[in-house]
LUMNULO-191843 format. One record per residue: residue number from 1; residue in three letters; chain; x, y, z of N, C-alpha, C, O in turn. Coordinates in Angstrom, 3 decimals, always signed. Layout:
<nodes>
pos|code|unit|n.u|n.v|n.w|ca.u|ca.v|ca.w|c.u|c.v|c.w|o.u|o.v|o.w
NUM|ala|A|X|Y|Z|X|Y|Z|X|Y|Z|X|Y|Z
...
</nodes>
This chain:
<nodes>
pos|code|unit|n.u|n.v|n.w|ca.u|ca.v|ca.w|c.u|c.v|c.w|o.u|o.v|o.w
1|met|A|+27.999|-6.510|-12.613|+27.057|-7.609|-12.669|+27.194|-8.276|-14.036|+27.183|-7.591|-15.059
2|asp|A|+27.321|-9.588|-14.064|+27.497|-10.286|-15.334|+26.162|-10.429|-16.073|+25.093|-10.172|-15.520
3|thr|A|+26.259|-10.841|-17.324|+25.088|-10.920|-18.200|+24.058|-11.914|-17.690|+22.858|-11.649|-17.766
4|ile|A|+24.500|-13.047|-17.173|+23.561|-14.062|-16.686|+22.798|-13.545|-15.466|+21.590|-13.755|-15.360
5|ser|A|+23.482|-12.880|-14.558|+22.809|-12.318|-13.387|+21.799|-11.253|-13.793|+20.705|-11.183|-13.233
6|arg|A|+22.165|-10.431|-14.759|+21.239|-9.395|-15.233|+20.022|-10.027|-15.889|+18.904|-9.551|-15.696
7|ser|A|+20.217|-11.084|-16.657|+19.099|-11.766|-17.306|+18.182|-12.394|-16.269|+16.959|-12.302|-16.376
8|gln|A|+18.772|-13.032|-15.267|+17.959|-13.640|-14.215|+17.170|-12.591|-13.455|+16.001|-12.798|-13.130
9|leu|A|+17.801|-11.476|-13.174|+17.127|-10.390|-12.475|+15.995|-9.809|-13.335|+14.926|-9.482|-12.819
10|ala|A|+16.232|-9.686|-14.625|+15.191|-9.189|-15.532|+13.985|-10.126|-15.535|+12.843|-9.667|-15.537
11|phe|A|+14.234|-11.438|-15.535|+13.136|-12.401|-15.498|+12.374|-12.303|-14.179|+11.148|-12.412|-14.165
12|glu|A|+13.081|-12.102|-13.081|+12.415|-11.960|-11.784|+11.538|-10.717|-11.751|+10.410|-10.768|-11.260
13|tyr|A|+12.045|-9.601|-12.269|+11.256|-8.369|-12.292|+10.034|-8.513|-13.200|+8.947|-8.049|-12.859
14|ala|A|+10.212|-9.150|-14.344|+9.081|-9.369|-15.255|+8.028|-10.254|-14.595|+6.831|-9.986|-14.706
15|arg|A|+8.467|-11.295|-13.917|+7.544|-12.182|-13.210|+6.795|-11.424|-12.119|+5.577|-11.551|-11.987
16|asp|A|+7.526|-10.640|-11.342|+6.900|-9.900|-10.246|+5.906|-8.862|-10.751|+4.829|-8.708|-10.176
17|ala|A|+6.253|-8.151|-11.817|+5.348|-7.144|-12.375|+4.082|-7.803|-12.928|+2.978|-7.289|-12.753
18|thr|A|+4.253|-8.931|-13.587|+3.108|-9.656|-14.134|+2.195|-10.143|-13.015|+0.975|-9.997|-13.091
19|lys|A|+2.787|-10.717|-11.985|+1.992|-11.201|-10.855|+1.285|-10.061|-10.133|+0.153|-10.229|-9.679
20|gln|A|+1.928|-8.914|-10.020|+1.320|-7.756|-9.355|+0.095|-7.268|-10.119|-0.946|-7.000|-9.519
21|leu|A|+0.214|-7.149|-11.443|-0.935|-6.732|-12.243|-2.066|-7.744|-12.164|-3.236|-7.363|-12.128
22|met|A|-1.732|-9.026|-12.138|-2.761|-10.058|-12.010|-3.472|-9.937|-10.665|-4.696|-10.058|-10.599
23|ala|A|-2.725|-9.702|-9.606|-3.323|-9.561|-8.273|-4.218|-8.322|-8.201|-5.309|-8.376|-7.634
24|leu|A|-3.764|-7.222|-8.769|-4.578|-6.007|-8.768|-5.860|-6.195|-9.573|-6.930|-5.757|-9.150
25|ala|A|-5.754|-6.839|-10.723|-6.938|-7.062|-11.562|-7.955|-7.950|-10.850|-9.147|-7.643|-10.842
26|thr|A|-7.495|-9.042|-10.258|-8.436|-9.925|-9.554|-8.991|-9.244|-8.313|-10.135|-9.494|-7.932
27|gly|A|-8.203|-8.392|-7.681|-8.694|-7.646|-6.524|-9.792|-6.667|-6.893|-10.790|-6.548|-6.181
28|val|A|-9.612|-5.963|-8.007|-10.637|-5.023|-8.459|-11.913|-5.786|-8.827|-13.019|-5.348|-8.509
29|ile|A|-11.753|-6.919|-9.494|-12.931|-7.732|-9.838|-13.648|-8.176|-8.569|-14.865|-8.031|-8.455
30|ala|A|-12.900|-8.712|-7.626|-13.519|-9.200|-6.382|-14.213|-8.076|-5.622|-15.319|-8.257|-5.113
31|leu|A|-13.577|-6.940|-5.545|-14.156|-5.803|-4.827|-15.427|-5.301|-5.500|-16.427|-5.043|-4.831
32|thr|A|-15.389|-5.163|-6.817|-16.575|-4.658|-7.511|-17.713|-5.666|-7.534|-18.881|-5.280|-7.479
33|val|A|-17.391|-6.950|-7.614|-18.449|-7.964|-7.560|-19.082|-7.983|-6.168|-20.303|-8.077|-6.036
34|thr|A|-18.254|-7.895|-5.144|-18.754|-7.929|-3.770|-19.729|-6.798|-3.490|-20.767|-7.011|-2.864
35|phe|A|-19.404|-5.607|-3.945|-20.227|-4.438|-3.643|-21.076|-3.974|-4.827|-21.556|-2.841|-4.837
36|ser|A|-21.264|-4.833|-5.816|-21.991|-4.424|-7.020|-23.437|-4.027|-6.735|-23.948|-3.107|-7.372
37|lys|A|-24.099|-4.684|-5.811|-25.497|-4.330|-5.510|-25.604|-2.918|-4.949|-26.617|-2.245|-5.138
38|asp|A|-24.564|-2.475|-4.262|-24.602|-1.145|-3.655|-24.472|-0.013|-4.658|-25.048|+1.056|-4.456
39|phe|A|-23.721|-0.226|-5.742|-23.497|+0.891|-6.657|-24.105|+0.718|-8.040|-24.301|+1.711|-8.740
40|ile|A|-24.407|-0.493|-8.456|-24.972|-0.672|-9.794|-26.426|-0.207|-9.841|-26.865|+0.348|-10.848
41|gly|A|-27.161|-0.426|-8.783|-28.565|-0.046|-8.779|-28.803|+1.452|-8.788|-29.898|+1.891|-9.139
42|thr|A|-27.817|+2.247|-8.415|-28.009|+3.692|-8.302|-27.562|+4.479|-9.523|-27.741|+5.697|-9.562
43|val|A|-26.990|+3.823|-10.512|-26.488|+4.556|-11.685|-27.496|+4.482|-12.826|-28.305|+3.556|-12.883
44|pro|A|-27.449|+5.453|-13.733|-28.351|+5.414|-14.893|-28.087|+4.183|-15.768|-26.978|+3.651|-15.808
45|glu|A|-29.133|+3.753|-16.459|-29.049|+2.547|-17.301|-27.974|+2.637|-18.374|-27.324|+1.639|-18.683
46|glu|A|-27.780|+3.819|-18.944|-26.858|+3.936|-20.079|-25.395|+3.710|-19.706|-24.564|+3.505|-20.590
47|ile|A|-25.062|+3.744|-18.408|-23.665|+3.493|-18.043|-23.463|+2.185|-17.278|-22.351|+1.895|-16.836
48|lys|A|-24.521|+1.396|-17.117|-24.378|+0.105|-16.421|-23.517|-0.889|-17.201|-22.905|-1.780|-16.611
49|trp|A|-23.469|-0.740|-18.519|-22.669|-1.658|-19.322|-21.185|-1.515|-19.033|-20.410|-2.425|-19.328
50|his|A|-20.772|-0.379|-18.455|-19.354|-0.177|-18.135|-18.819|-1.269|-17.218|-17.708|-1.761|-17.418
51|ile|A|-19.596|-1.647|-16.226|-19.095|-2.627|-15.248|-18.821|-3.975|-15.906|-17.875|-4.669|-15.537
52|thr|A|-19.652|-4.344|-16.884|-19.414|-5.599|-17.608|-18.102|-5.524|-18.374|-17.310|-6.466|-18.359
53|trp|A|-17.877|-4.402|-19.042|-16.629|-4.231|-19.785|-15.419|-4.187|-18.861|-14.348|-4.685|-19.208
54|ile|A|-15.588|-3.599|-17.699|-14.497|-3.568|-16.711|-14.113|-4.988|-16.343|-12.934|-5.341|-16.364
55|trp|A|-15.101|-5.807|-16.006|-14.817|-7.190|-15.609|-14.187|-7.985|-16.745|-13.240|-8.741|-16.526
56|val|A|-14.704|-7.818|-17.952|-14.160|-8.551|-19.098|-12.710|-8.146|-19.360|-11.850|-9.006|-19.552
57|leu|A|-12.439|-6.848|-19.367|-11.073|-6.390|-19.630|-10.102|-6.851|-18.554|-8.977|-7.242|-18.864
58|leu|A|-10.522|-6.811|-17.299|-9.633|-7.253|-16.229|-9.405|-8.769|-16.279|-8.306|-9.238|-15.982
59|leu|A|-10.428|-9.531|-16.650|-10.232|-10.979|-16.819|-9.285|-11.272|-17.979|-8.456|-12.179|-17.891
60|ile|A|-9.404|-10.514|-19.054|-8.478|-10.676|-20.191|-7.061|-10.327|-19.749|-6.104|-10.982|-20.164
61|ser|A|-6.920|-9.311|-18.920|-5.602|-8.937|-18.401|-4.990|-10.087|-17.599|-3.807|-10.393|-17.750
62|val|A|-5.791|-10.715|-16.755|-5.305|-11.864|-15.980|-4.908|-13.001|-16.923|-3.893|-13.662|-16.706
63|phe|A|-5.702|-13.228|-17.961|-5.407|-14.268|-18.939|-4.052|-14.031|-19.616|-3.233|-14.946|-19.711
64|phe|A|-3.821|-12.799|-20.085|-2.534|-12.492|-20.721|-1.385|-12.568|-19.725|-0.274|-12.951|-20.092
65|gly|A|-1.636|-12.211|-18.480|-0.618|-12.350|-17.448|-0.217|-13.800|-17.247|+0.964|-14.110|-17.091
66|gln|A|-1.201|-14.686|-17.251|-0.903|-16.111|-17.081|-0.100|-16.643|-18.262|+0.833|-17.424|-18.076
67|ile|A|-0.453|-16.231|-19.460|+0.315|-16.655|-20.642|+1.750|-16.143|-20.546|+2.690|-16.864|-20.881
68|cys|A|+1.923|-14.904|-20.089|+3.261|-14.332|-19.941|+4.082|-15.149|-18.936|+5.246|-15.461|-19.189
69|leu|A|+3.474|-15.491|-17.803|+4.192|-16.301|-16.806|+4.571|-17.667|-17.359|+5.668|-18.162|-17.103
70|met|A|+3.666|-18.274|-18.114|+3.978|-19.587|-18.698|+5.088|-19.463|-19.738|+5.918|-20.363|-19.864
71|thr|A|+5.111|-18.357|-20.485|+6.174|-18.137|-21.464|+7.523|-17.960|-20.769|+8.527|-18.527|-21.201
72|leu|A|+7.546|-17.171|-19.692|+8.794|-16.999|-18.934|+9.295|-18.345|-18.408|+10.491|-18.634|-18.459
73|thr|A|+8.376|-19.159|-17.905|+8.750|-20.487|-17.403|+9.288|-21.358|-18.528|+10.266|-22.085|-18.349
74|gly|A|+8.645|-21.281|-19.689|+9.096|-22.074|-20.830|+10.487|-21.692|-21.301|+11.277|-22.552|-21.689
75|ile|A|+10.784|-20.409|-21.266|+12.119|-19.947|-21.676|+13.167|-20.443|-20.675|+14.222|-20.943|-21.067
76|leu|A|+12.870|-20.301|-19.394|+13.841|-20.686|-18.368|+14.017|-22.199|-18.264|+15.107|-22.680|-17.954
77|gly|A|+12.941|-22.950|-18.523|+12.999|-24.401|-18.342|+13.178|-25.185|-19.623|+12.916|-26.388|-19.646
78|ser|A|+13.613|-24.546|-20.678|+13.752|-25.208|-21.968|+14.809|-26.308|-21.921|+15.886|-26.133|-21.350
79|asn|A|+14.478|-27.446|-22.533|+15.422|-28.569|-22.631|+16.097|-28.634|-23.992|+16.825|-29.584|-24.280
80|lys|A|+15.864|-27.640|-24.824|+16.451|-27.637|-26.159|+17.964|-27.527|-26.058|+18.504|-26.903|-25.145
81|glu|A|+18.629|-28.148|-27.017|+20.085|-28.036|-27.117|+20.418|-27.418|-28.456|+19.900|-27.898|-29.464
82|pro|A|+21.208|-26.435|-28.539|+21.799|-25.682|-27.437|+20.721|-24.849|-26.733|+19.682|-24.516|-27.304
83|lys|A|+21.008|-24.536|-25.499|+20.062|-23.773|-24.685|+19.778|-22.432|-25.364|+20.701|-21.760|-25.825
84|pro|A|+18.486|-22.041|-25.426|+18.188|-20.714|-25.995|+18.689|-19.625|-25.061|+18.774|-19.831|-23.850
85|pro|A|+19.019|-18.471|-25.615|+19.503|-17.384|-24.759|+18.385|-16.899|-23.832|+17.208|-16.912|-24.193
86|leu|A|+18.783|-16.473|-22.630|+17.815|-15.899|-21.699|+17.508|-14.486|-22.174|+18.233|-13.537|-21.872
87|asn|A|+16.426|-14.369|-22.918|+16.083|-13.095|-23.538|+14.708|-12.652|-23.060|+13.694|-13.241|-23.435
88|ile|A|+14.676|-11.621|-22.239|+13.418|-11.099|-21.721|+12.603|-10.425|-22.821|+11.404|-10.202|-22.656
89|tyr|A|+13.241|-10.102|-23.932|+12.570|-9.439|-25.038|+12.033|-10.420|-26.074|+11.832|-10.063|-27.235
90|asn|A|+11.804|-11.650|-25.645|+11.164|-12.656|-26.484|+9.829|-12.095|-26.981|+9.126|-11.411|-26.238
91|phe|A|+9.486|-12.384|-28.226|+8.277|-11.820|-28.830|+7.022|-12.119|-28.007|+6.219|-11.218|-27.762
92|thr|A|+6.846|-13.357|-27.582|+5.655|-13.727|-26.832|+5.601|-13.024|-25.483|+4.528|-12.607|-25.048
93|val|A|+6.741|-12.887|-24.818|+6.779|-12.183|-23.532|+6.386|-10.724|-23.736|+5.583|-10.183|-22.976
94|lys|A|+6.951|-10.086|-24.760|+6.640|-8.679|-25.020|+5.167|-8.477|-25.334|+4.520|-7.601|-24.758
95|ile|A|+4.634|-9.283|-26.243|+3.239|-9.109|-26.671|+2.282|-9.362|-25.509|+1.363|-8.574|-25.286
96|thr|A|+2.486|-10.445|-24.770|+1.560|-10.733|-23.669|+1.673|-9.689|-22.560|+0.668|-9.342|-21.939
97|ser|A|+2.861|-9.191|-22.307|+3.030|-8.135|-21.302|+2.330|-6.852|-21.720|+1.651|-6.212|-20.917
98|ile|A|+2.502|-6.483|-22.979|+1.854|-5.267|-23.485|+0.341|-5.413|-23.439|-0.359|-4.492|-23.018
99|leu|A|-0.171|-6.565|-23.870|-1.615|-6.780|-23.849|-2.153|-6.835|-22.426|-3.246|-6.337|-22.156
100|gln|A|-1.393|-7.438|-21.514|-1.827|-7.471|-20.115|-1.926|-6.054|-19.565|-2.935|-5.690|-18.962
101|phe|A|-0.893|-5.263|-19.769|-0.900|-3.900|-19.254|-1.993|-3.062|-19.906|-2.688|-2.310|-19.224
102|ala|A|-2.150|-3.186|-21.225|-3.151|-2.378|-21.933|-4.563|-2.706|-21.456|-5.344|-1.795|-21.179
103|thr|A|-4.899|-3.978|-21.358|-6.242|-4.338|-20.912|-6.456|-3.961|-19.448|-7.557|-3.563|-19.067
104|phe|A|-5.418|-4.082|-18.630|-5.535|-3.665|-17.237|-5.764|-2.159|-17.147|-6.649|-1.708|-16.420
105|phe|A|-4.981|-1.389|-17.873|-5.087|+0.069|-17.832|-6.444|+0.540|-18.349|-7.060|+1.422|-17.752
106|ile|A|-6.913|-0.038|-19.446|-8.220|+0.345|-19.984|-9.330|-0.042|-19.008|-10.241|+0.747|-18.761
107|gly|A|-9.257|-1.252|-18.454|-10.258|-1.686|-17.484|-10.268|-0.812|-16.246|-11.334|-0.452|-15.744
108|leu|A|-9.089|-0.467|-15.751|-9.001|+0.394|-14.577|-9.494|+1.808|-14.890|-10.146|+2.436|-14.056
109|ser|A|-9.188|+2.305|-16.075|-9.681|+3.624|-16.481|-11.201|+3.647|-16.552|-11.836|+4.607|-16.117
110|leu|A|-11.780|+2.586|-17.102|-13.243|+2.493|-17.134|-13.820|+2.413|-15.731|-14.884|+2.972|-15.463
111|ala|A|-13.124|+1.719|-14.828|-13.598|+1.619|-13.442|-13.609|+2.977|-12.777|-14.552|+3.308|-12.059
112|val|A|-12.573|+3.770|-13.005|-12.512|+5.123|-12.433|-13.613|+5.985|-13.040|-14.300|+6.717|-12.327
113|lys|A|-13.777|+5.896|-14.347|-14.846|+6.662|-15.019|-16.205|+6.263|-14.472|-17.047|+7.120|-14.204
114|phe|A|-16.418|+4.972|-14.306|-17.684|+4.471|-13.762|-17.894|+4.982|-12.344|-18.992|+5.417|-11.996
115|ala|A|-16.859|+4.931|-11.532|-16.972|+5.396|-10.131|-17.294|+6.887|-10.073|-18.099|+7.313|-9.245
116|ile|A|-16.687|+7.667|-10.928|-16.953|+9.107|-10.954|-18.390|+9.380|-11.390|-19.072|+10.227|-10.813
117|ser|A|-18.846|+8.653|-12.417|-20.207|+8.884|-12.896|-21.263|+8.347|-11.933|-22.408|+8.798|-11.960
118|ala|A|-20.891|+7.388|-11.081|-21.842|+6.823|-10.122|-22.020|+7.701|-8.899|-22.969|+7.516|-8.137
119|ile|A|-21.133|+8.642|-8.704|-21.200|+9.495|-7.501|-22.306|+10.516|-7.633|-22.515|+11.320|-6.724
</nodes>
């Protein structure tokens, strides 16, 4: 496989992974908002703040995912001459991907902790 094909494939995988995390984050938000009356009212007051943090972290994850997708598009669609190299390890792509994953993982971990404590 030549270098250009590998770069294109890397961009496709990065795009797909970013979109998947965004879909999972919005799905968790939608699910928890839909059924929030059923489980928020039954938990002690001291842990109700968890759900707010879960929603905020997952929204931040979606935000960083969108920035990552826009960065990938900007790299691929650049009109600069000479064309910049197709580099998946661009600083902005790396940082936004790491922040998207970190906020998603922390938000999901809090959701699991909240679900366990609500039982």
